Each structure stands twice: as C-alpha cells, then as structure tokens.
N, C-alpha and C positions, 0 to 999 in steps of 0.2 A: 616386743611380740615376735612371733615365729618369723624367721627370715622369709620362708616360702609363703607364709601366709598373707603378706603384704605386697608381694610382687605384682605388678600390673603388666599385662602383655601389650605393650604399645607396638603392635605388629608392623604397621607400615613404616613408622620411623625406623624400627630395628632392621627392616628389610633394606631401607635406603642406605643405612650405615654399612650394613654387610656387603651390599653390592658395590659401594664406593670402595671399600677396603679391597674387596675381590678385584675390582678394576686395577688398583695399584699393583697387586700381585701378578695379575695377568700381563701387565705391561712389562714389569721387570723380568718376567719369564719369557718375553718376546712372543707371548700368545700361544706358545706351544706347550700345552698341559700334558703332553704325552711323554716328555722328556723329564726323567727324574733329575732333580737338582740336589746336590749334596749340600748340607748346611754346614758352613765353614766355621762359624763362631756363635757366641751366645746371643749376640744381637739378631742374627739370622733366625736362630732357633726361637727367640722370643717373638719375632715377626711371624714365624710359622704358627706358633701357638695362638697368636692373635687371629690369624686366619681361620684356625680351627674353631676358635671361640665364637667368631662372627659367623662362621658357616652354620653354627647350631641354630642361628635365627632363621635359616632357610628351611628348617626341618618340616614345616608345614606343607611345602611344595612336594615333598617326596620325590625329588629329582632323579631321573634315571641317568645313566651314563651319557645317553644321547642328548638328554636335555641339558645337562651340565655343559656339554659342548656348545650347545646353542646359546646358553647364557654367557659362556666365555667369549663367543664370537661377538655378541652385542657389547659386552664390556670393552673388548679390544678396539673395535671399530669406533666406539664413542670416544674413548680416551685419546685415539690417534687422530680424531678429527675426519674420519672417513665418512663417505656417505652412508646414512643409516637406511636399513632395509624396511623399516616401519615408521608410521607417523606416531611420534610420542604422545601427541595430544590425544590420539585415539586409543592407543594400547597401553600407555602408562597407567591411566586409571583402572585398567583391568587387572593390574598386578594384585591388588587387594582382593579382587573378585575371585581370581584363581587361587589365592592363598586360602580364602574362606571355603571354597568349594572342596579343595583337596583336604583341608583340615577337617571339614565336616564328614567326609567319607572316612578318614582315619578315625575320627571320633566315634562313628557308629560301629566300626569294627572293635574299638577298644571297649565300648559299653557292652557289646555282646560278649567279649571275652571276659569282662568282669562279672558277669551275672553269676556264674558258678562260684567264684571267689566270694562274692557278697553272701550268697546263700550258705556257704560253708561257715562263714563267720557268724551269721545269724543263727546257725544251728548249734553253736557252742553252748555249754552249760552256763546258765544265768544270763544269756543274752537277752536284751531288751531291744525291740524293733519299734521305731516311732514312725509317724505318718510321713514325715519328711524323707524317710529313708535311712536316717541315722540308726546305727546300731551301737549299742553300749554293752560291753562285756566287762563286768567288774573283775579285777585282778586282786586288789586289796581293798577292803572297805575302809573309808576314812571315818574318823570320829568327830570332825569339826563341822563347821557350817557349809551349806551349800552357797555358792556365790550367785549373784544376780547378774543380769545382762549388763548392768551399769557398772559393775565392779572391775577393779583392776587386780590381776591374779599373777602369782608366781608359780611357774611349772617347770618340770623337765619333760621333754617329749622326744619320740623317735618315730619318724614317718617313713613308711615304706610303700612301694608299688605292690600290685598283686603278685608280681613274680619275686618279691622279696627285696627288690633293689631299694637301697636307703637314698631318699632324696633330700632329707634334711633331719638333723638330730642335735638337739642341745646336749643329750647324753654323750655323744661322740665328741662334742666340743668341750665337755666337762664344765659347762657353765649354764646354770638355770636362767630363765628369762622372765621378765615382767611385762605385761601388756593388758590393755583394756579389752574386756570381752566384746565390746561393741565394735572393735576395730579389726576383727579377723574374719575368716570365712565363716559362713552360717553354721557349718557343721560344728565348728569349735564353740561359737556362741551358744548353741544349744546343748552340745555335748557336755561341756565342762560344767554347765549349771546342773547336770545330773549327778555330779560328783560331790563328795565332801572333802573338805581339807584333810589331808593326810592319806587320802585314798589314790589308787591307781587303777586305770581302766583302759581297755581298748576302745577306740572310736573308729568306726567304719563309716567313711564319708563317701557316698556316691557323688558323681560328677555334679549333679544338680545343686548340691549344697557345698561344692568344693570349687573347682576351677572350670566347669562347664565344658563346652566344646572346644574352646581355644587352648586350654591347659595353660601352663606358665613354666618357664625354665625347663627343668628335667621331667616335668609332669605332662604326659601327653594329653591331648584333648579327649574328653570322655572317660577319664581314668577314675576309678574307685580307689580311695586311698585308705590306709590303715595307719592309725597313730596309737602308740602307747603313751599315755599322759599320766604324769604323776602330779597332783594338785598340792603344791607345797604350802601356799598361803594365800589369803586374801589381803592385799596390801591396803 
C-alpha cells in the first residue's frame, strides 16, 4: 500500500528518541551549539544526518532559536548529571500537551491556507465533490470494473502538497504498488472506488479524510493533499 498512507505518528515516542539523540550530540559538542563543528569523515556526516532526521520529529513544537537553546540546556544538564531546573514528574507529561497545542495552531493555519487550493481543484472541469470533502477529477476514464472497499488493488500514484511539494510517489520510484482499500486513509478508500480499472484521476483529500491535525512524516497537520492515481488492476 502507499508508504505514506500507512505511517502512524507516534508522537511521544518519536519525541523521546529525538531528544535522546540530541542529548548525545549536545554532549559531544560540549553543550555549545553556537560553535560550528567541521565534519571530518563519513561517520560524522552520517551522525549529522541522523540528527537532522531526528530533529524532524520536533517539527510540531515550531521551536524558536531561543527555545532551541533552552532545550539544549536541559539536555546538557540532564546528561551531565547536573541539578535539574524543573520537576520532571510535573513538566515531563506536559511535553505532549505542548506538542498538541502547537500542532493544533499550525494545523489551523494550514487548513485556512488549503481552502483556496481545494476550491481551485473542485472548480476543474469534470470535478466531482462528495459529502466527505473528497474531490475526484477524472484524467482518463477507465473501461474496467469499479473496486469495492474490500478489494485489493494495484495502482500508480503521485502525491503532492498544496504548494506542489512531492511527499510520496510510486511513479518516481518506478514501481506500482498493491494494497487493500480497507487499509489506507479514508480518502483513498472512498476515492479509488469511484474509479474504473484502466482509469486515472486526481483525488483531493482534505485533512479530515487524510492525516488530520497531526499530519505524518513530511505532511503537516491540517494539510489538504492531492494525488494522481492510476488504477491498474483489481487483484
């Protein structure tokens, strides 16, 4: 099934992993994030890449420069065994609350920004708008059968954000995929059933039937997604 369609956002666990890894980096740098450190070899470059990848899990916090410094201070003092400035049994549980609060604010902004994009796609010739918010725009009409929600299908797809950023694409990978329609996001379950084998269509997926306020991976919370889907076969 689509890689992006089966990802789950295990926020708290991912935050803990990211913070743990950042702790190691903060210690190795002596706690001074202001000094640039040259990467001497491929191992260091790989560790740097790991830090970048893990830092992506902190995106929901939308940290400022000042806040990054505060996080780094906590990491350094904890790993060096210095006295902590907060009670972790009180403030530790608030990490998830803060993530949800900031993710919710970002999600609202993304939803507002997506409204014009959704209206544009819904206004394209032949577009069908459904009660769920799904928009289907036929590109090529198929001649085969329509799949049901219990079917397994084989497709090619290309997924983009409202600004055209590609977040997942079997087309780019050059390999079609097979998955059960019951095991993907609701937009796909509903939308692919509107297609016939051999057909190709755009599926516009509002956040409510995609990844909601949390988002996943490169998809921000509240994002409206656009897929081009080719229905190759019902397996």
